[in-house]
C-alpha angles and dihedrals in degrees: 000000000000135000122245127202114241116214133192118187088346094305125113110246099168149305136279127206115228122195125223133259097000098048096225108169132207138167112267102171139354135186099221099062096173090078096059137066093234105060098135099069105079143171114181110311093345134090110216126219097217096170092049091050093048094050096045109029106030096064088059089062094068106123118245112232125197125186131194096185138340094289102037115070130143135188127203127201122175121203124181126175135192103000107178133204 
């Protein structure tokens, strides 16, 4: 998954989480928390949709395991952080 900036009239109003490879999108954080049912989880100016993140993004973190016999298995997990423009 990755996070995507959400803009309104050129101003950042929050972030969405987008899954890979299927591109499912959900709200991760928004500035105007009064409009959402999850206003109490905050980081800085943003209210965070923890339940939405957990249901959409966490399943994408399941490690992929490939085996080429009973004794040779490998798992791969990729983690990237803070990729800028």
